[in-house]
C-alpha positions in Angstrom: 6.2 -3.2 -47.9 5.9 -2.6 -44.1 8.1 -4.4 -41.6 5.3 -4.4 -38.6 3.9 -8.0 -38.1 -0.2 -7.6 -37.3 -0.6 -9.7 -34.1 -3.3 -10.1 -31.5 -4.8 -7.5 -29.9 -2.8 -6.3 -26.2 -3.5 -9.1 -23.6 -1.8 -7.8 -20.7 -3.9 -7.4 -17.7 -4.7 -3.7 -17.2 -2.3 -1.1 -15.1 -3.9 -1.0 -11.2 -0.9 1.0 -9.4 1.4 3.6 -11.2 3.5 5.9 -9.6 4.9 8.7 -12.6 8.2 10.6 -11.4 7.7 10.8 -7.5 9.7 13.0 -5.1 8.9 13.8 -1.4 11.6 16.1 0.4 11.2 17.1 3.7 12.5 20.1 5.0 12.6 24.3 4.9 14.2 24.7 1.5 12.4 22.0 -0.1 11.2 23.8 -3.2 15.0 24.8 -4.0 16.6 21.3 -3.6 13.8 19.8 -5.3 14.7 21.7 -8.1 18.5 21.1 -7.4 17.6 17.9 -7.4 16.0 17.1 -10.5 18.0 19.7 -12.5 21.4 20.4 -11.0 22.1 17.0 -9.8 22.1 17.5 -6.2 22.8 14.1 -3.9 20.5 13.1 -1.3 23.7 13.8 0.9 24.0 17.3 -0.5 20.4 18.1 0.1 20.7 17.0 4.1 24.7 18.6 4.7 24.0 22.0 3.0 20.0 22.6 3.3 19.0 20.5 6.2 16.3 18.6 4.0 15.6 14.9 3.5 14.5 13.4 0.5 12.1 10.2 1.4 11.6 9.5 -2.1 13.7 10.6 -5.3 11.7 10.0 -8.9 10.3 6.6 -8.4 8.0 5.3 -11.7 6.7 2.3 -11.9 3.4 0.3 -12.8 1.9 -2.6 -11.0 -0.9 -4.8 -13.6 -3.6 -6.7 -12.3 -2.1 -10.1 -10.8 1.5 -9.0 -10.5 3.3 -8.4 -7.1 5.6 -6.4 -6.4 8.3 -6.2 -3.6 9.3 -2.8 -2.3 13.2 -4.0 -0.7 15.5 -1.8 0.9 17.8 -1.0 4.0 16.0 0.7 7.0 15.1 4.0 6.6 15.4 4.0 2.8 12.0 5.1 1.9 9.9 2.1 1.5 6.8 2.9 3.7 7.1 6.6 2.7 6.9 5.5 -0.9 3.8 3.4 0.2 2.0 6.1 2.0 1.9 8.3 -0.7 0.2 5.1 -2.8 -3.3 5.2 -0.5 -2.1 9.0 -0.5 -1.5 9.6 3.7 1.4 11.5 2.5 1.1 14.2 -0.5 4.0 14.2 -2.6 6.2 17.1 -3.4 5.8 16.5 -7.0 4.9 13.1 -9.1 1.3 11.6 -9.4 -0.3 8.1 -8.2 -2.8 6.2 -9.9 -5.6 3.9 -8.6 -7.2 1.3 -11.4 -7.1 4.9 -13.7 -7.7 7.6 -10.9 -5.3 10.1 -10.1 -5.5 9.7 -6.2 -4.1 13.4 -5.4 -6.9 14.1 -7.7 -9.4 12.9 -4.8 -11.6 14.8 -2.8 -11.3 13.6 0.8 -14.8 11.3 0.7 -13.5 10.0 -2.9 -10.6 8.9 -1.0 -12.1 7.1 1.7 -14.1 5.2 -0.8 -11.3 4.7 -2.5 -9.1 3.3 0.2 -12.3 1.2 1.4 -12.8 -0.5 -1.7 -9.6 -0.7 -3.6 -6.4 -0.1 -1.6 -5.5 -1.2 1.5 -2.4 -1.0 3.7 -1.1 -3.2 7.0 1.4 -1.6 8.8 4.4 -3.4 10.4 3.0 -2.7 14.3 -0.7 -2.9 13.3 -2.9 -4.3 16.7 -5.0 -7.3 16.4 -7.9 -7.0 18.2 -7.2 -9.8 21.5 -10.7 -10.3 22.6 -12.2 -10.8 19.4 -11.4 -14.2 17.3 -9.6 -14.5 14.1 -13.1 -14.5 12.0 -14.2 -11.3 14.2 -10.9 -9.8 13.4 -11.1 -10.0 9.7 -14.7 -9.5 9.3 -13.5 -6.2 11.2 -12.2 -4.7 8.1 -15.9 -4.8 6.7 -17.3 -3.6 9.3 -19.0 -0.3 8.3 -19.3 -0.9 4.7 -23.6 -2.0 4.5 -22.4 -5.6 4.6 -24.7 -7.9 6.0 -23.2 -9.7 8.4 -23.6 -13.6 6.6 -21.7 -11.6 3.9 -19.1 -9.9 5.8 -18.8 -14.0 7.5 -18.4 -15.3 4.1 -16.0 -13.2 2.7 -13.2 -13.2 5.9 -13.6 -17.2 5.7 -12.6 -17.0 2.1 -9.8 -14.5 2.9 -9.1 -16.8 5.8 -8.8 -20.1 3.1 -7.1 -18.0 0.7 -4.1 -17.9 2.9 -4.7 -21.2 4.5 -6.2 -20.3 8.3 -9.6 -22.1 7.8 -10.0 -24.1 10.9 -9.0 -21.0 13.1 -11.6 -18.8 12.9 -13.4 -19.4 16.4 -9.8 -19.3 17.9 -9.3 -15.9 20.7 -6.1 -14.4 19.6 -5.5 -13.8 23.6 -4.6 -17.1 23.6 -2.1 -17.2 21.4 0.1 -15.1 22.5 3.5 -16.2 21.1 1.8 -16.3 17.7 0.3 -12.7 17.7 3.9 -11.3 18.6 5.5 -9.3 16.0 7.7 -11.9 15.1 4.9 -14.0 13.9 3.9 -14.8 10.2 1.0 -16.4 11.4 0.1 -12.8 12.5 1.0 -11.3 9.4 -1.1 -13.5 7.5 -3.9 -12.6 9.9 -3.5 -9.3 8.9 -3.3 -9.3 5.6 -6.6 -11.2 5.7 -7.9 -8.3 7.2 -6.8 -6.2 4.9 -8.2 -8.6 1.7 -11.7 -8.4 2.7 
């Protein structure tokens, strides 16, 4: 008799983002350093001191399932932004793979990559600008510009995104009227930017 039990099928949500053994090394001797890091135990400090190379990402593997939230934390300069730029392929990895909804991002042609970025992934940059002469609604709708979506559908999607972060009621406000709220120190600005990317 077997010790295994038969249970319900795996009902876990699908993996939507997966990084597999992701490495990024910058410098003239990047290939040599990468090999030494992976097989000989070379440290990041030794890579910099002996070879003049910087290790931006070192062997990162993780997966995120639909509905999960992942927080990437660390000190300034530790590689958080470098890692995130690999996910949308703004940076090519030295070694490793990034998969989005079952697609190997590294294998995508430029046209396919643009379509993936437009429909499935986004990134809000720390110092990303909003258009102060636009209303909040127009700023959020701008994310849908050029996708062949009619204006009414753009407005509906933008209004829905604003409701999701409890910013309904701000739709007709011009950002230029709120300089403090639009500053880099404002959480409100980040909420507007998240709306912009969530459309």
